[in-house]
C-alpha positions in Angstrom: 81.4 76.6 117.9 81.0 80.4 117.2 82.9 83.3 118.8 81.4 86.8 118.3 83.0 90.1 119.4 82.2 94.0 118.4 84.4 95.3 115.6 85.6 98.8 116.8 86.0 99.7 113.1 82.3 98.6 112.2 83.0 96.3 109.4 82.2 92.8 109.4 85.0 90.1 109.5 85.0 86.2 109.4 87.8 83.8 110.7 87.5 80.1 110.2 89.5 77.3 112.2 89.6 73.7 112.2 91.9 71.8 114.8 93.5 68.3 114.3 90.2 66.9 115.8 88.4 67.5 112.6 90.7 65.1 110.8 93.8 65.4 108.6 94.7 68.4 106.4 92.3 67.4 103.5 89.3 67.2 105.9 90.2 70.4 107.9 90.6 72.5 104.6 87.4 70.8 103.1 85.6 71.8 106.3 86.8 75.2 106.3 85.9 75.7 102.6 82.5 74.7 103.3 82.0 77.0 106.3 83.4 80.0 104.2 80.9 79.1 101.5 78.0 79.2 104.1 79.2 82.3 105.6 79.3 84.1 102.0 75.7 83.3 101.5 74.6 84.4 104.8 76.9 87.5 105.0 74.2 89.9 103.4 71.7 88.9 106.5 74.5 89.6 109.2 74.6 92.8 110.7 77.8 94.6 110.4 80.3 95.9 113.2 81.1 92.1 114.2 84.1 90.1 114.5 83.1 86.3 114.1 85.4 83.0 114.4 83.9 79.8 113.6 85.5 76.9 115.2 85.0 73.5 113.3 84.2 70.5 115.2 84.7 66.9 114.8 81.9 65.4 112.7 81.9 68.3 110.4 82.8 66.5 107.2 79.9 64.0 107.6 77.3 66.8 107.8 75.5 67.6 104.5 75.5 71.2 103.4 71.9 71.9 104.4 72.6 70.7 108.0 75.6 72.9 108.1 73.8 75.8 107.0 71.0 75.4 109.5 73.7 74.9 112.4 75.6 78.3 111.3 72.2 80.2 111.1 71.2 78.8 114.5 74.4 79.8 116.2 74.4 83.3 114.5 70.6 84.0 115.6 71.6 82.9 119.2 74.5 85.2 119.1 72.2 88.3 117.9 73.9 89.2 114.7 71.4 87.4 112.0 
């Protein structure tokens, strides 16, 4: 899930959250690390001036890296920031 809001300061900020539905603490932290890694790769392509929050969902720990990257790219394109 992706939430995008305009940033009045003009910068680009990311937030990543994973609730208990994702799994135990180890699984939640791993999911957040993987999402941050994909976002750091995509950051040069993302337009500045946005606050972006990514909410991890159940099943993320079973997805491979390519699927995670494709899903985040699709979400960012649909939001109009990529």
